[in-house]
N, C-alpha and C positions, 0 to 999 in steps of 0.2 A: 517684643512680647512682654506684657506687663502682668505681674501677679497682683491681683486686686487686693490681696490680704495685706500687702505691705508697701504699696506704691508711695504713699505719702511719707511713710517712715524712711524709705530709700532717699527721698529728696531732702530729708532733714537730718540725715545720718552724718555725724561728725567724724566718722572713722576714716583713716587713710585708705587708699586703694591697695597699697602694698605696705606691709608693716615695717620692713627694713630696706631702705634705699640709700643711695649715695646722696650727699648734700647737693641740693639743686634739682633733684628729681621730684617733680610736682606730684607724683603718685603717692608720695609719703606725706603730703600736706594734710592738715586737719580739714576734713570735709571733702577730700578728693573723691571718695566713693559717691557722695551726693552730686558732685560736679560731673562725674561720669554718667550718672543716671540722668541728669538734666540734659547733657549733650546727646545721649542716646535718644531721648524723646524728641529733642529739637531737630535732629538730622534724619529722622525716620520718614519714609514715604507712607507707611501703613503701620498703625499701632493696634494690636489686638490684646484683649484682656482674657486671662484665664483665672479660674477659681472665683469668678465673679458671683457665682450663686451663693457664696458664703458671706457676701458683703451686703449690708442693708442698701436698699435702692437709693436713698438720699446721699449716702456716702459714695456710692458708685457714680452717681450723677456728678458729684463734685470732682471725682478723679478724672472722669472723661472730659469734663469742661476744662480742668486744669491742664491736661495733656493737650487739648485743642488750643488753649491760649499759648502754651509753650511752642506749639507747632501748628499754626492755623491751616497749613497746606496738607497735613497728613489726613488720611482716611482713618477713622477710629471705629472699632468694631468690638462687640462682645463675641467670644468664640468658644465652641466646644471642640473644634478641630483646628488649633492655631497654625500648625505647619501647613495645612492645606490652604487656610485663609491667607497666610503670608505669601504663599506662592501664587495666589490667584490673580494678582495684579502686578503688572510691570511697573518698574520704578518711574516716578514722574520725571519729566525733563526739567532742566533749569539748574541754576546754581544751588548746591547743597545748603550753603549758609543762608540763602534767601528764605529757607523754610522756617528758620528760627523766629519765634514770636517777637523777641526783642528787636530784631532787625526790622521786621515788618512794622512794629509799633513806631520805631524811630523814623521810618519812611512814610508814616501815615497810611499804612496799608494793612492794619491789623484787623482781620475779619475771621475770628475763630469759627470752626465748623460747628462746635457745640458750645453752649453757654449755660451758666447757672448763676443764680442771684448772689451766691457767695464768692464767686470767682471774678477777679477783676485784673485788668492790665492798665497801668497808668504810665503816661509819658511825662517825665520831669525835665524842665529846662531852666537854666540859670546862667546868665552871662558872666557873673562874677566867680572867680576861683574860690575854692573852699579854704577856710582856715583849718589846718590839719588837726589841731587839738579839739576844736569844736566839732569837726566832722567825726572824730573818734568817739566823742561823747554822744553825738546824734546816732551813730551806728549802734552803740550800746542800748540806747533807748528804743530804737527800732527793733532790735533783736528781742527786747523785752515785751514787744507787742504794742508799743505806744500808738501805732497807726494800723494795727491789724497784724495778721500772720503773713509776713513776707516769706515767699518760697523761693523766688528767683528774681534777680535783677542783673542787668547788663547794659553796657553802653560806654560812654566816654566822659572823662572828667579832667579837671585841672586842680592841682594843689598849689596854693599860693607860695608855699615854702620851696617848691620845686618848679620855678618859673621856666617857661619855654619848653616844657615837656608835656605832651598829651598823654594822659593815662587811660588805660583800658580797665574799666570797672566791671567786675564779675563777682557775683554772690549767689550762693545756694544755701538754703537753710540758715545755719549760724556761721557758715564759713565765708570769708571775704578775701578777695584778691584785688589789689590795685597795682597794675604793672605798667611800666613805661612803654610807650609805642615809639618813642624817639624824639629827639630835639627838633624844633621847628620854629617858624617865624609867625605862628598864629594862623597860617592858612589851613592847618589840619582841623580847624574848628575851634570855636571859642567857648569857654565855660563848660557847663555840664549839659549832657544830653543822655538821659538814662531811662530805660523802661523797667518798670516794677510789676511783677505778677505775684498775686497772693490771694489769701482768703480774708473776707470781711475787711477789706482795706478802706481807710478813710483818706480820700485825696487831699482834703484841706489839712489834716494832721500831718500827713507825709510831707507835703510841700512846706508847711510851717517849720517842721523840724530841720529839714534840709536848708531852707532859706536862712535859718538862724546860724547855720554853719558857714554861710557865705561871708565874704568880707564886708565890713561896714563901709560907709562913705569915707571915714577917716583912714581906715586901713587901706582901702583902695587907692586913696590919694597919696599915701606914703610911698607907694611904688615898690618894685621888686627888690630894691636894696634893703628895705625894711622887712619884706615878706620872708626873706631867707633866714631871718633871726627868730621867726615864730617858733614856739614850742611845737615839735613834730613827733608825736608818739607812734606814728604809723611805721610799718616795716620799711627798712631802707631799701633803696633800689640799687641795682648794679651801677657802677661808676658811669656817668654820662657827662657830656659837655652841654649843659643847658644854655639856651639862647636867651639871655636876659635883655629885654628891650631897653634901648637907650632912653633916658629921661626926656629927650627932645623929640622922640618919635610920636 
């Protein structure tokens, strides 16, 4: 159930989900409330709007298209009797995660039920790992609106300074998480594969900013032994045993 008066604000909210938690509890993270809002939309089978009469039609159209981009499989409806509407349809069959727009975008199956000229989902791919310091700078620029208003992005990435570990990329509003999925030998996927959803996005500007954060030819040739010396301002990961490829591989 979505309150049309503050849906966008919920997705851009920097507040934690819980104010005081133990160390390591992600409910206390900056942006955890927005993360929860995004997940609720992505995993729903049916999304109904209340208080929509109080929102201008163009803004309401953007909201519904955005929800549909975040979850193309969901049925989206305006409602004056939300409880009845939510009960009126049985849950869809299939894997829950497969409803998420970012998963469908990475699978080449992104087909939102509703669309709007302002709402877009883009798929970004880059075989080279990111330079962590340049990625941090690129994220700041993206958060400032250099490629449009990013609302949600998710996927998989690799940081050069942390070789042999596939990262899980997740972002909502101004909050960002890059978390390790585990050490591997490259079979879990190479480089970056990320889906971005937002308002008034520029695909060329987004790709340009992220491509600038990828390793240059010289940096790539230097190999993992040089990559681990790069300046890395991103939050540290829990201790892991990275798999650093041998120079002869």
